[in-house]
C-alpha positions, 0 to 999 in steps of 0.5 A: 427547371422551375423558379419558385419560392417555398410555398406558404401553407394555407388551410385545406377544405371547402372554405376559401383561404388567402391563396384562393382570394389572391388567385381570384383577385389576380384573375380579375385584375388581369381582366380589368387591365385588358379591358382598360387597354381596349378603352384606351384605344377607343377613347373619343377625346384626350380627357377621356383617354387621360382618365382611362390611362390613370385608371389603367396604370393604377390597375396595372400596379395593383396587379403587379403587387398581387402577382409579387405577393403570390410569387413570394408566398410560393403560390405562383411559379415560373418555368425556365425555357431551354434555348431549344424551346425559345428558338422553336417558338421564335421560328414559329412566330417568324413564319407566322409574321412572314405569312401575314406580310403576304 
């Protein structure tokens, strides 16, 4: 079962449309957010850490806004996972964790 909103139609063709721009923006924001996570762990002093944290929080908020906009327009869809799939994934991750502890 999918969780989705009705899709807002955009022009087809070679020219970029709103969906294309938002998809690109969301991808970039996710990458920037990951890079700020690394910068936070490697900050050499509290002042630098604080500046990186402020920027990270702003990027994370913007990324969430873009995601929500895309979801509302039906351009980002979610899929529900059945209980069996969730249990199987949990079992796999538990086994991996156990093997790491050895």
